[in-house]
VOPAGU-2260 file (C-alpha; in pm, 1 decimal, decimal comma):
REM VOPAGU-2260
SITE   aa  ch    i         X         Y         Z
SITE  MET   A    0   12781,0    3363,8    2600,8
SITE  MET   A    1   12581,2    3300,3    2317,6
SITE  PRO   A    2   12774,7    3123,2    2015,2
SITE  ASN   A    3   12822,0    3299,0    1700,9
SITE  THR   A    4   12612,1    3071,2    1507,7
SITE  CYS   A    5   12335,2    3100,4    1760,5
SITE  LEU   A    6   12335,2    3469,1    1722,3
SITE  CYS   A    7   12318,1    3480,8    1362,8
SITE  LEU   A    8   11999,6    3263,4    1372,3
SITE  PHE   A    9   11862,8    3464,6    1660,3
SITE  SER   A   10   11899,1    3786,0    1450,7
SITE  VAL   A   11   11696,1    3632,7    1181,4
SITE  LEU   A   12   11415,4    3511,9    1398,7
SITE  LYS   A   13   11446,7    3834,5    1622,7
SITE  GLN   A   14   11269,5    4033,7    1339,2
SITE  THR   A   15   10945,5    3846,9    1387,8
SITE  GLU   A   16   10944,2    3988,6    1753,2
SITE  PHE   A   17   10879,5    3642,6    1891,0
SITE  ALA   A   18   11062,4    3497,6    2193,9
SITE  VAL   A   19   11179,6    3177,6    2050,9
SITE  ASP   A   20   11456,9    2957,0    2204,7
SITE  VAL   A   21   11684,1    2879,1    1936,3
SITE  CYS   A   22   11990,4    2792,5    2132,0
SITE  ASP   A   23   11880,0    2446,5    2243,1
SITE  VAL   A   24   12006,2    2283,5    1948,1
SITE  SER   A   25   12370,9    2150,4    1927,7
SITE  ALA   A   26   12656,6    2333,2    1767,7
SITE  GLU   A   27   12652,9    2115,6    1457,3
SITE  GLU   A   28   12284,9    2159,5    1408,8
SITE  GLU   A   29   12332,0    2541,6    1441,8
SITE  GLU   A   30   12597,5    2529,2    1179,4
SITE  ASP   A   31   12398,0    2335,1     935,4
SITE  VAL   A   32   12097,0    2565,1     985,2
SITE  THR   A   33   12282,2    2909,7     963,3
SITE  SER   A   34   12489,8    2809,6     656,2
SITE  VAL   A   35   12169,5    2765,1     454,0
SITE  LEU   A   36   11962,8    3050,8     564,2
SITE  ARG   A   37   11948,0    3351,5     341,8
SITE  ASP   A   38   12035,7    3700,5     445,7
SITE  ARG   A   39   11709,8    3896,1     451,0
SITE  SER   A   40   11846,7    4253,8     551,6
SITE  HIS   A   41   11740,0    4376,0     212,8
SITE  ILE   A   42   11354,5    4307,1     305,3
SITE  ASP   A   43   11371,6    4551,3     589,0
SITE  GLU   A   44   11583,0    4801,7     379,6
SITE  THR   A   45   11349,5    4779,2      69,7
SITE  LEU   A   46   11028,1    4803,6     274,9
SITE  ARG   A   47   11183,1    5059,6     489,7
SITE  LEU   A   48   11055,3    4894,5     796,7
SITE  ALA   A   49   11299,4    5087,4    1037,5
SITE  MET   A   50   11144,2    5428,7     919,9
SITE  GLU   A   51   10899,1    5601,8    1140,5
SITE  GLU   A   52   10576,9    5703,5     989,5
SITE  LYS   A   53   10392,5    6041,9    1043,3
SITE  ALA   A   54   10099,9    5876,5    1212,5
SITE  GLY   A   55    9930,2    6189,3    1289,0
SITE  ASP   A   56    9913,6    6325,8     919,2
SITE  TYR   A   57    9787,3    5983,0     801,9
SITE  ALA   A   58    9534,0    5990,5    1097,4
SITE  ALA   A   59    9417,4    6343,3     995,4
SITE  ALA   A   60    9387,4    6246,0     643,4
SITE  LEU   A   61    9181,7    5934,2     711,4
SITE  GLU   A   62    8947,2    6131,5     933,0
SITE  ARG   A   63    8894,2    6366,2     659,0
SITE  LEU   A   64    8826,6    6104,8     420,9
SITE  ARG   A   65    8563,5    5935,3     661,6
SITE  LYS   A   66    8396,9    6270,2     718,4
SITE  ILE   A   67    8357,4    6325,5     350,9
SITE  TYR   A   68    8225,9    5990,0     294,4
SITE  HIS   A   69    7978,2    6005,2     566,4
SITE  THR   A   70    7842,2    6367,6     483,6
SITE  SER   A   71    7843,0    6352,6     132,4
SITE  ILE   A   72    7842,1    6016,8     -30,9
SITE  LYS   A   73    7660,2    5783,9     210,9
SITE  PRO   A   74    7343,9    5995,0     217,8
SITE  MET   A   75    7283,4    5942,3    -161,9
SITE  GLU   A   76    7373,0    5567,6    -105,5
SITE  GLN   A   77    7106,0    5522,8     131,3
SITE  ALA   A   78    6845,4    5742,5     -29,8
SITE  TYR   A   79    6878,5    5523,7    -373,5
SITE  LYS   A   80    6983,4    5211,2    -210,9
SITE  TYR   A   81    7295,1    5174,9    -392,0
SITE  ASN   A   82    7376,1    4834,6    -204,3
SITE  GLU   A   83    7072,3    4669,5    -366,5
SITE  LEU   A   84    7213,0    4757,4    -719,6
SITE  ARG   A   85    7564,3    4614,3    -616,4
SITE  GLN   A   86    7399,5    4277,7    -511,0
SITE  HIS   A   87    7234,0    4228,6    -833,7
SITE  GLU   A   88    7482,8    4377,6   -1068,6
SITE  ILE   A   89    7719,8    4116,3   -1206,6
SITE  SER   A   90    7932,2    4278,2   -1475,5
SITE  ALA   A   91    7863,5    4649,0   -1469,8
SITE  TYR   A   92    8168,8    4787,0   -1293,3
SITE  PRO   A   93    8475,8    4570,8   -1360,5
SITE  GLY   A   94    8787,7    4630,0   -1125,2
SITE  ARG   A   95    8800,8    4718,6    -764,6
SITE  THR   A   96    8479,0    4820,1    -565,0
SITE  LEU   A   97    8431,8    4929,5    -203,7
SITE  GLY   A   98    8175,4    4651,2    -159,4
SITE  ASP   A   99    7811,0    4672,1    -121,5
SITE  SER   A  100    7839,1    5005,4      63,2
SITE  ALA   A  101    8152,1    5149,5     202,5
SITE  THR   A  102    8210,4    5119,7     558,8
SITE  ASP   A  103    8449,9    5269,0     820,7
SITE  GLY   A  104    8615,4    4933,5     821,6
SITE  GLU   A  105    8680,3    4960,7     453,5
SITE  ILE   A  106    8792,9    5315,9     476,6
SITE  THR   A  107    9041,2    5262,2     763,8
SITE  SER   A  108    9170,3    4906,6     648,7
SITE  LYS   A  109    9518,4    4857,3     556,8
SITE  PRO   A  110    9634,8    4782,3     196,3
SITE  MET   A  111    9563,6    4416,3     119,3
SITE  VAL   A  112    9790,1    4174,7     -68,9
SITE  LEU   A  113    9634,9    3870,7    -200,1
SITE  PHE   A  114    9817,9    3547,5    -279,6
SITE  LEU   A  115    9658,0    3319,1    -550,6
SITE  GLY   A  116    9769,3    3023,3    -736,1
SITE  PRO   A  117    9795,4    2623,7    -766,1
SITE  TRP   A  118    9851,1    2419,3    -464,7
SITE  SER   A  119   10199,2    2391,7    -310,7
SITE  VAL   A  120   10362,3    2659,3    -534,8
SITE  GLY   A  121   10506,3    2842,0    -230,7
SITE  LYS   A  122   10232,2    3095,9    -127,2
SITE  SER   A  123   10224,3    3028,0     232,5
SITE  SER   A  124   10628,1    2986,7     227,9
SITE  MET   A  125   10638,4    3337,6      75,4
SITE  ILE   A  126   10440,6    3484,2     332,3
SITE  ASN   A  127   10667,0    3317,2     603,2
SITE  TYR   A  128   10960,3    3447,2     432,9
SITE  LEU   A  129   10842,0    3807,8     405,5
SITE  LEU   A  130   10729,3    3809,7     770,5
SITE  GLY   A  131   11038,2    3618,0     887,6
SITE  LEU   A  132   10824,6    3340,6    1042,7
SITE  HIS   A  133   11057,7    3053,9     946,7
SITE  ASP   A  134   11125,5    2813,2    1233,3
SITE  SER   A  135   10891,1    3022,8    1456,9
SITE  PRO   A  136   10601,6    2831,5    1643,8
SITE  TYR   A  137   10368,2    3088,4    1433,4
SITE  GLN   A  138   10482,7    3000,9    1065,4
SITE  LEU   A  139   10206,0    2919,6     827,3
SITE  TYR   A  140   10210,7    2538,6     769,1
SITE  THR   A  141   10359,8    2446,9     436,5
SITE  GLY   A  142   10439,6    2108,9     250,9
SITE  ALA   A  143   10463,6    1943,0     -96,3
SITE  GLU   A  144   10100,7    1846,4     -66,2
SITE  PRO   A  145    9791,6    2069,5     -50,8
SITE  THR   A  146    9820,3    2219,0     284,9
SITE  THR   A  147    9604,2    2541,8     298,9
SITE  SER   A  148    9240,8    2469,9     300,8
SITE  GLU   A  149    9132,7    2810,4     446,1
SITE  PHE   A  150    9138,8    3161,7     358,3
SITE  THR   A  151    9402,9    3291,8     610,1
SITE  VAL   A  152    9414,0    3662,4     688,8
SITE  ILE   A  153    9740,1    3767,9     850,0
SITE  MET   A  154    9698,2    4122,4    1023,5
SITE  HIS   A  155    9856,2    4321,1    1303,4
SITE  GLY   A  156    9760,3    4284,1    1650,6
SITE  GLU   A  157    9899,2    4375,7    2003,7
SITE  LYS   A  158    9949,3    3984,6    2070,4
SITE  ILE   A  159    9980,5    3674,8    1878,6
SITE  ARG   A  160    9637,8    3501,5    1843,5
SITE  SER   A  161    9398,8    3346,9    1598,5
SITE  VAL   A  162    9066,8    3465,7    1534,7
SITE  GLU   A  163    8778,2    3246,1    1397,4
SITE  GLY   A  164    8602,8    3345,2    1079,3
SITE  ILE   A  165    8276,9    3378,6    1255,7
SITE  VAL   A  166    8432,2    3637,7    1499,6
SITE  MET   A  167    8595,2    3838,7    1214,7
SITE  ALA   A  168    8262,4    3854,2    1034,1
SITE  ALA   A  169    8070,4    3955,6    1356,4
SITE  ASP   A  170    8339,6    4245,6    1432,9
SITE  SER   A  171    8185,8    4573,7    1290,4
SITE  SER   A  172    8534,2    4743,2    1329,8
SITE  ARG   A  173    8678,0    4504,2    1071,2
SITE  SER   A  174    8621,0    4498,3     702,8
SITE  PHE   A  175    8525,2    4140,3     685,8
SITE  SER   A  176    8147,8    4142,4     799,3
SITE  PRO   A  177    8023,0    4113,2     431,2
SITE  LEU   A  178    8183,5    3760,7     422,1
SITE  GLU   A  179    7869,4    3642,0     613,6
SITE  LYS   A  180    7680,9    3622,7     293,0
SITE  PHE   A  181    7871,7    3327,4     187,5
SITE  GLY   A  182    7744,1    3116,3     459,0
SITE  GLN   A  183    7868,7    2938,9     774,0
SITE  ASN   A  184    8031,8    2663,9     582,0
SITE  PHE   A  185    8266,9    2930,2     440,3
SITE  LEU   A  186    8310,4    3114,9     780,0
SITE  GLU   A  187    8459,7    2775,7     908,9
SITE  LYS   A  188    8716,6    2788,0     639,6
SITE  LEU   A  189    8808,4    3156,4     736,4
SITE  ILE   A  190    9073,5    3223,6     992,0
SITE  GLY   A  191    9264,2    3526,4    1106,0
SITE  ILE   A  192    9601,3    3551,6    1267,7
SITE  GLU   A  193    9701,2    3866,3    1449,3
SITE  MET   A  194   10069,2    3923,1    1549,9
SITE  PRO   A  195   10286,1    4230,2    1639,9
SITE  HIS   A  196   10498,7    4269,0    1339,6
SITE  LYS   A  197   10614,6    4612,2    1164,9
SITE  LEU   A  198   10530,8    4504,1     815,6
SITE  LEU   A  199   10180,9    4421,6     932,8
SITE  GLU   A  200   10121,9    4762,1    1088,7
SITE  ARG   A  201   10104,8    4881,4     706,8
SITE  VAL   A  202    9974,8    4584,7     508,5
SITE  THR   A  203    9761,5    4287,5     545,7
SITE  PHE   A  204    9819,2    3928,4     375,2
SITE  VAL   A  205    9569,3    3704,6     267,9
SITE  ASP   A  206    9670,4    3355,5     191,6
SITE  THR   A  207    9419,1    3124,5     -27,4
SITE  PRO   A  208    9357,3    2766,9     -69,4
SITE  GLY   A  209    9548,6    2629,1    -384,8
SITE  ILE   A  210    9376,0    2561,4    -708,1
SITE  ILE   A  211    9304,9    2190,7    -745,1
SITE  GLU   A  212    9185,4    2150,1   -1095,2
SITE  ASN   A  213    9040,6    1812,3   -1051,1
SITE  ARG   A  214    8811,8    1917,2    -781,8
SITE  LYS   A  215    8442,3    2045,7    -823,8
SITE  GLN   A  216    8312,0    2373,0    -688,6
SITE  GLN   A  217    8055,9    2193,0    -466,0
SITE  GLU   A  218    8329,1    1971,3    -313,9
SITE  ARG   A  219    8444,0    2284,9    -109,6
SITE  GLY   A  220    8118,8    2331,4      42,1
SITE  TYR   A  221    8122,5    2702,7     -18,8
SITE  PRO   A  222    8123,9    2930,6    -339,7
SITE  PHE   A  223    8486,8    2947,6    -395,0
SITE  ASN   A  224    8493,0    3157,2    -708,2
SITE  ASP   A  225    8252,4    3400,9    -536,5
SITE  VAL   A  226    8480,9    3422,8    -217,5
SITE  CYS   A  227    8786,6    3498,8    -441,0
SITE  GLN   A  228    8596,2    3747,1    -634,3
SITE  TRP   A  229    8523,9    3934,7    -285,3
SITE  PHE   A  230    8891,6    3934,0    -203,7
SITE  ILE   A  231    9002,5    4035,0    -569,3
SITE  ASP   A  232    8775,3    4341,7    -563,6
SITE  ARG   A  233    8938,9    4453,4    -234,3
SITE  ALA   A  234    9302,7    4380,4    -303,4
SITE  ASP   A  235    9547,6    4649,6    -351,9
SITE  LEU   A  236    9810,2    4392,5    -489,9
SITE  ILE   A  237    9742,7    4036,3    -627,1
SITE  PHE   A  238   10011,6    3789,5    -635,7
SITE  VAL   A  239    9947,8    3492,1    -878,0
SITE  VAL   A  240   10232,1    3234,8    -777,8
SITE  PHE   A  241   10327,3    2947,6   -1001,0
SITE  ASP   A  242   10617,9    2693,0    -993,8
SITE  PRO   A  243   10790,4    2517,4   -1265,7
SITE  THR   A  244   10591,3    2208,3   -1220,8
SITE  LYS   A  245   10240,2    2371,4   -1211,9
SITE  LEU   A  246   10207,0    2551,1   -1529,0
SITE  ASP   A  247    9902,4    2380,0   -1677,5
SITE  VAL   A  248    9577,1    2574,6   -1692,1
SITE  GLY   A  249    9253,5    2404,2   -1604,8
SITE  LEU   A  250    8902,5    2514,2   -1564,1
SITE  GLU   A  251    8946,9    2667,6   -1222,5
SITE  LEU   A  252    9244,9    2868,8   -1296,9
SITE  GLU   A  253    9086,4    2996,8   -1615,6
SITE  MET   A  254    8781,9    3109,1   -1400,7
SITE  LEU   A  255    9017,3    3278,7   -1172,0
SITE  PHE   A  256    9180,3    3480,6   -1444,9
SITE  ARG   A  257    8846,4    3569,6   -1583,6
SITE  GLN   A  258    8760,5    3718,4   -1239,4
SITE  LEU   A  259    9092,3    3920,7   -1273,3
SITE  LYS   A  260    8971,0    4110,1   -1584,4
SITE  GLY   A  261    9009,3    4477,7   -1524,5
SITE  ARG   A  262    9268,9    4438,3   -1233,9
SITE  GLU   A  263    9568,1    4380,3   -1457,3
SITE  SER   A  264    9738,6    4672,4   -1308,8
SITE  GLN   A  265    9730,9    4500,7    -956,0
SITE  ILE   A  266    9854,5    4165,1   -1077,3
SITE  ARG   A  267   10206,6    4033,4   -1039,9
SITE  ILE   A  268   10281,5    3694,1   -1185,9
SITE  ILE   A  269   10544,6    3498,9    -976,1
SITE  LEU   A  270   10755,0    3207,4   -1108,9
SITE  ASN   A  271   10844,2    3057,3    -769,8
SITE  LYS   A  272   11126,3    2788,8    -686,2
SITE  ALA   A  273   11324,5    2902,0    -988,5
SITE  ASP   A  274   11650,4    2796,8    -843,1
SITE  ASN   A  275   11541,0    2438,9    -870,6
SITE  LEU   A  276   11633,2    2467,5   -1258,8
SITE  ALA   A  277   11923,1    2513,7   -1452,8
SITE  THR   A  278   11953,4    2830,8   -1661,7
SITE  GLN   A  279   11843,6    2665,7   -1998,2
SITE  ASP   A  280   11552,8    2494,0   -1837,3
SITE  LEU   A  281   11453,1    2791,2   -1670,3
SITE  MET   A  282   11424,0    2978,3   -1989,6
SITE  ARG   A  283   11193,4    2688,9   -2138,7
SITE  VAL   A  284   10979,8    2714,8   -1829,4
SITE  TYR   A  285   10955,1    3093,8   -1841,7
SITE  GLY   A  286   10833,7    3083,0   -2204,5
SITE  ALA   A  287   10580,0    2794,2   -2118,4
SITE  LEU   A  288   10438,5    3006,1   -1828,4
SITE  PHE   A  289   10374,5    3288,5   -2093,9
SITE  TRP   A  290   10231,5    3039,4   -2356,2
SITE  SER   A  291    9987,1    2935,3   -2085,2
SITE  LEU   A  292    9885,2    3265,6   -1948,2
SITE  ALA   A  293    9856,7    3434,2   -2281,3
SITE  PRO   A  294    9496,6    3352,4   -2370,2
SITE  LEU   A  295    9380,9    3420,5   -2014,0
SITE  ILE   A  296    9522,6    3790,2   -2006,1
SITE  ASN   A  297    9386,4    3974,8   -2293,6
SITE  VAL   A  298    9618,4    4288,0   -2259,1
SITE  THR   A  299    9843,1    4469,4   -2500,0
SITE  GLU   A  300   10135,5    4468,8   -2265,4
SITE  PRO   A  301   10239,4    4135,3   -2137,8
SITE  PRO   A  302   10220,7    4116,2   -1754,1
SITE  ARG   A  303   10539,0    4152,2   -1525,6
SITE  VAL   A  304   10665,7    3801,8   -1442,5
SITE  TYR   A  305   10914,4    3794,1   -1132,2
SITE  VAL   A  306   11143,3    3497,9   -1136,5
SITE  SER   A  307   11294,6    3396,0    -806,7
SITE  SER   A  308   11269,7    3154,5    -507,5
SITE  PHE   A  309   11090,2    3322,7    -217,0
SITE  TRP   A  310   11185,2    3131,4      84,9
SITE  PRO   A  311   11432,0    3161,8     369,0
SITE  TYR   A  312   11695,0    2936,0     245,4
SITE  GLU   A  313   11991,8    3011,5      33,0
SITE  TYR   A  314   11947,9    2972,8    -344,3
SITE  ALA   A  315   12054,9    2653,2    -498,1
SITE  PRO   A  316   12436,6    2629,5    -608,6
SITE  ASP   A  317   12519,2    2710,6    -980,0
SITE  THR   A  318   12215,6    2915,9   -1035,2
SITE  SER   A  319   12140,3    3293,9   -1126,8
SITE  ARG   A  320   12137,9    3403,7    -761,6
SITE  GLU   A  321   12208,6    3784,2    -852,6
SITE  LEU   A  322   11929,5    3771,0   -1097,9
SITE  PHE   A  323   11683,8    3621,2    -837,4
SITE  LYS   A  324   11789,4    3872,7    -593,4
SITE  ARG   A  325   11728,0    4170,6    -812,7
SITE  GLU   A  326   11386,1    4024,3    -920,6
SITE  GLU   A  327   11322,1    3982,5    -535,8
SITE  ILE   A  328   11410,6    4342,4    -454,0
SITE  SER   A  329   11191,9    4460,1    -753,7
SITE  LEU   A  330   10887,5    4276,2    -625,4
SITE  LEU   A  331   10954,1    4425,0    -277,7
SITE  GLU   A  332   10975,4    4776,8    -425,6
SITE  ASP   A  333   10651,4    4695,4    -577,3
SITE  LEU   A  334   10488,3    4606,9    -247,7
SITE  ASN   A  335   10633,4    4939,2     -83,2
SITE  GLN   A  336   10505,9    5164,6    -347,6
SITE  VAL   A  337   10150,1    4999,8    -277,8
SITE  ILE   A  338   10217,1    5061,9      95,1
SITE  GLU   A  339   10351,7    5427,0      48,6
SITE  ASN   A  340   10036,6    5515,4    -181,3
SITE  ARG   A  341    9784,7    5368,1      46,5
SITE  MET   A  342    9627,1    5697,3     135,8
SITE  GLU   A  343    9620,4    5820,6    -220,5
SITE  ASN   A  344    9470,1    5494,6    -348,4
SITE  LYS   A  345    9217,2    5507,0     -71,5
SITE  ILE   A  346    9105,7    5854,4    -167,9
SITE  ALA   A  347    9113,7    5776,0    -548,6
SITE  PHE   A  348    8881,6    5455,5    -478,4
SITE  ILE   A  349    8637,1    5656,4    -258,5
SITE  ARG   A  350    8617,0    5903,6    -531,3
SITE  GLN   A  351    8558,7    5627,6    -784,1
SITE  HIS   A  352    8296,9    5472,4    -555,3
SITE  GLY   A  353    8129,4    5841,4    -519,8
SITE  ILE   A  354    8114,0    5867,7    -914,2
SITE  ARG   A  355    7915,3    5547,4    -913,0
SITE  VAL   A  356    7686,2    5645,8    -669,2
SITE  ARG   A  357    7628,1    5967,3    -832,1
SITE  ILE   A  358    7528,7    5806,5   -1172,3
SITE  HIS   A  359    7319,1    5543,2    -992,6
SITE  GLY   A  360    7133,2    5833,7    -830,1
SITE  LEU   A  361    7097,9    6047,1   -1173,8
SITE  LEU   A  362    6967,2    5700,1   -1323,3
SITE  VAL   A  363    6708,2    5641,2   -1053,4
SITE  ASP   A  364    6609,4    5991,5   -1073,0
SITE  ARG   A  365    6553,2    5979,6   -1451,5
SITE  TYR   A  366    6343,5    5673,5   -1400,4
SITE  VAL   A  367    6125,8    5822,9   -1158,1
SITE  GLN   A  368    6083,9    6144,3   -1382,4
SITE  THR   A  369    5998,3    5936,6   -1681,0
SITE  PHE   A  370    5748,1    5724,7   -1492,0
SITE  LYS   A  371    5573,6    6043,4   -1373,9
SITE  GLU   A  372    5547,4    6194,6   -1721,0
SITE  LYS   A  373    5417,0    5872,3   -1853,9
SITE  MET   A  374    5146,4    5824,9   -1608,9
SITE  SER   A  375    4802,6    5937,5   -1649,9
SITE  PHE   A  376    4478,3    5910,6   -1464,8
SITE  PHE   A  377    4377,1    5605,7   -1659,9
SITE  SER   A  378    4723,8    5421,9   -1672,9
SITE  ASP   A  379    4813,7    5105,6   -1497,5
SITE  PRO   A  380    5137,3    5201,5   -1290,4
SITE  GLU   A  381    5292,4    4851,7   -1305,2
SITE  LEU   A  382    5231,9    4844,3   -1689,4
SITE  VAL   A  383    5378,6    5178,4   -1724,6
SITE  PHE   A  384    5688,8    5104,4   -1552,0
SITE  GLN   A  385    5747,9    4775,6   -1706,1
SITE  GLU   A  386    5761,3    4906,6   -2032,8
SITE  ILE   A  387    6019,9    5169,2   -1908,3
SITE  VAL   A  388    6239,8    4916,6   -1746,7
SITE  ASP   A  389    6232,9    4679,4   -2041,9
SITE  ASP   A  390    6330,2    4927,7   -2304,4
SITE  PRO   A  391    6501,9    5217,3   -2134,1
SITE  ASP   A  392    6669,8    5333,8   -2440,4
SITE  LYS   A  393    6319,9    5400,2   -2588,1
SITE  PHE   A  394    6263,5    5662,8   -2310,9
SITE  TYR   A  395    6640,7    5805,6   -2350,8
SITE  ILE   A  396    6705,2    5692,6   -1975,8
SITE  PHE   A  397    7075,0    5641,8   -2024,9
SITE  LYS   A  398    7134,1    5885,5   -2308,7
SITE  SER   A  399    7006,8    6181,3   -2099,6
SITE  ILE   A  400    7244,3    6084,2   -1813,1
SITE  LEU   A  401    7546,0    6122,2   -2077,7
SITE  ALA   A  402    7423,0    6471,7   -2135,0
SITE  LYS   A  403    7511,6    6557,1   -1778,1
SITE  THR   A  404    7854,7    6707,0   -1691,9
SITE  ASN   A  405    8148,6    6461,0   -1621,6
SITE  VAL   A  406    7966,8    6147,9   -1696,5
SITE  SER   A  407    8148,9    5901,5   -1924,4
SITE  LYS   A  408    7974,1    5618,2   -2120,7
SITE  PHE   A  409    8211,0    5367,2   -1993,1
SITE  ASP   A  410    8094,7    5420,9   -1630,1
SITE  LEU   A  411    7726,2    5354,0   -1701,4
SITE  PRO   A  412    7622,5    5040,1   -1534,6
SITE  ASN   A  413    7439,8    4746,8   -1708,3
SITE  ARG   A  414    7098,4    4807,2   -1807,8
SITE  ASP   A  415    6963,8    4458,2   -1696,4
SITE  ALA   A  416    7080,7    4535,1   -1360,6
SITE  TYR   A  417    6798,3    4792,1   -1307,5
SITE  ARG   A  418    6538,6    4552,5   -1397,2
SITE  ASP   A  419    6637,0    4330,6   -1097,4
SITE  PHE   A  420    6697,0    4651,5    -891,8
SITE  PHE   A  421    6351,5    4781,3    -941,9
SITE  GLY   A  422    6217,9    4424,3    -914,4
SITE  ILE   A  423    6273,9    4443,2    -541,1
SITE  ASN   A  424    6257,7    4834,2    -505,3
SITE  PRO   A  425    5924,3    4966,1    -642,9
SITE  ILE   A  426    5965,5    5290,5    -829,4
SITE  THR   A  427    5739,0    5448,9    -585,0
SITE  ASN   A  428    5982,7    5413,7    -316,7
SITE  PHE   A  429    6222,4    5671,0    -454,0
SITE  LYS   A  430    6202,5    6054,3    -453,5
SITE  PRO   A  431    6332,1    6268,4    -737,4
SITE  LEU   A  432    6669,0    6438,5    -690,1
SITE  SER   A  433    6471,6    6769,2    -681,6
SITE  ALA   A  434    6302,5    6655,1    -340,2
SITE  GLN   A  435    6611,3    6560,2    -195,3
SITE  CYS   A  436    6719,6    6887,8     -48,5
SITE  SER   A  437    6700,2    7027,3     300,8
SITE  TYR   A  438    6771,7    7371,3     462,7
SITE  ILE   A  439    7023,3    7233,5     716,2
SITE  GLY   A  440    7173,5    6934,6     512,4
SITE  GLY   A  441    7163,0    7076,7     166,4
SITE  CYS   A  442    7099,5    6889,6    -165,0
SITE  LEU   A  443    7232,5    6543,7    -204,9
SITE  LEU   A  444    7329,5    6569,6    -561,8
SITE  ASP   A  445    7531,0    6915,1    -495,7
SITE  LYS   A  446    7690,1    6764,1    -193,2
SITE  ILE   A  447    7821,7    6446,3    -363,5
SITE  GLU   A  448    7928,4    6647,0    -675,6
SITE  LYS   A  449    8131,3    6883,6    -437,1
SITE  ALA   A  450    8294,6    6575,5    -290,2
SITE  ILE   A  451    8407,4    6449,7    -631,7
SITE  THR   A  452    8503,1    6756,4    -792,0
SITE  THR   A  453    8645,5    6964,3    -504,6
SITE  GLU   A  454    8687,4    6808,1    -158,6
SITE  LEU   A  455    8851,6    6473,0    -241,1
SITE  PRO   A  456    9093,4    6614,1    -525,1
SITE  ALA   A  457    9169,4    6868,1    -244,3
SITE  LEU   A  458    9245,0    6607,9      15,1
SITE  LEU   A  459    9461,4    6420,7    -246,8
SITE  SER   A  460    9663,6    6743,6    -315,1
SITE  SER   A  461    9727,6    6804,4      45,6
SITE  ILE   A  462    9852,0    6459,2      80,5
SITE  ASN   A  463   10102,9    6492,6    -213,0
SITE  SER   A  464   10213,8    6836,8     -94,6
SITE  GLY   A  465   10270,4    6716,1     259,0
SITE  LYS   A  466   10029,9    6969,0     397,2
SITE  GLN   A  467    9840,5    6887,5     708,9
SITE  PRO   A  468    9469,2    6817,9     586,1
SITE  GLY   A  469    9235,4    7028,2     781,0
SITE  LEU   A  470    8873,6    6944,8     896,8
SITE  SER   A  471    8622,6    7205,9     768,3
SITE  SER   A  472    8347,8    7281,3    1018,1
SITE  CYS   A  473    8092,0    7378,6     743,3
SITE  GLU   A  474    8092,9    7132,2     481,0
SITE  ALA   A  475    7724,8    7052,6     497,0
SITE  THR   A  476    7579,3    7400,3     395,4
SITE  GLY   A  477    7904,6    7550,7     262,4
SITE  CYS   A  478    7970,3    7780,0     584,1
SITE  GLY   A  479    7651,4    7923,4     645,3
SITE  GLU   A  480    7527,6    7972,1     268,5
SITE  LYS   A  481    7162,4    7892,9     206,9
SITE  PRO   A  482    7161,4    7551,9      12,3
SITE  LYS   A  483    7040,6    7603,2    -362,7
SITE  ASN   A  484    6795,3    7372,7    -505,4
SITE  ARG   A  485    6903,0    7357,0    -861,2
SITE  TYR   A  486    6572,4    7191,9    -959,3
SITE  ARG   A  487    6338,5    7460,1    -817,6
SITE  LYS   A  488    6165,6    7669,3   -1076,8
SITE  ASN   A  489    6215,7    8029,9   -1020,5
């Protein structure tokens, strides 16, 4: 019969669904190990891992969302080469994006939780703790020295295996294929770990290399900040982890927070290893952390800082363990909220993406119309269009778009981005919106406006009300109605 101490340890490790033989240790060793391991039942309870999800409703909503994207948004993306604008645009759209062009992999992907911060502050240990990987053969390697040199994606799979970065980038069913643009040196520093875990059925974790302030960018062999930005743009929740010994802010950390501008609502600051300090020292460190971060986060409301110790061992004696546990549960509730709202967030982000594609289409259409109006028989096409691109305000390009319904001036992209965009895409390659209509498919502008104003909000309402989202069989032309060309002169 298994000893009680072994049963206790086995119950902790059993949650990882791994067959690990933990009873080959002596009774004294068992007692030492189990006496310091923390009870983690509150993790399953807070994250509701024992609850069964309504997979059918979620799958139906996802299929409906994919259909709306492919029939209403993607055609305008392709017609006006929206992906080319995204590649050359640096600061036009702060905040989350769906990549150069939304894909099925991005639409169907699980919520992503990104771990950032200095080296050896406990990022990998925190992932091990949340997944119950401690003392299993599959735990992420941790240590006092810089240990994580790769971007590690921990995701769900039917069996435990590691996936090389080149394989992840080559698999079109995943959402990581755009990472190929960062080169082979980076793909060698990208690794995926698949495992059958209940939490990973609902969320994906990304562990990043720790920030080392005395290291130059080129020493990494790949564009570290650009890669971080790619993951930041796609993360649903961003944990920026610190510990009491690493509160100084250097150039690399400052650059990281600059990349987080516009994402403040997704950021959670974590002061880890808090039980290493007495209460009085912890108060000083907490204040020092705020002092260090204040110049980097320009928001009216200060960021939420969670203070605890995220690893499987019991809190140090004579520390505020009740406070630490409440902070931990509060952070888990934040994570659970992101998981439960993942469908609503996905719909909202697809709609946001559709708004940007629509504005891009309207702008390109306006450039095309202005070019045709200014051209004459004796005009030089290159000189005419160069004048328009160099000074779009002279021709009211952007102001005319603001006159359209439901276009905010804060959603308008950077004017300079279109100089680069038309540098590689001649204006003669594009048709005006009035020519982007067909009897069967309808008009591109009408379809994307219908998706933004009607279809996506209706899908969101059906999710919130608990109704089964149905699939319409006549979205393309409005159930047999003849598509209207709003630009045709009567």
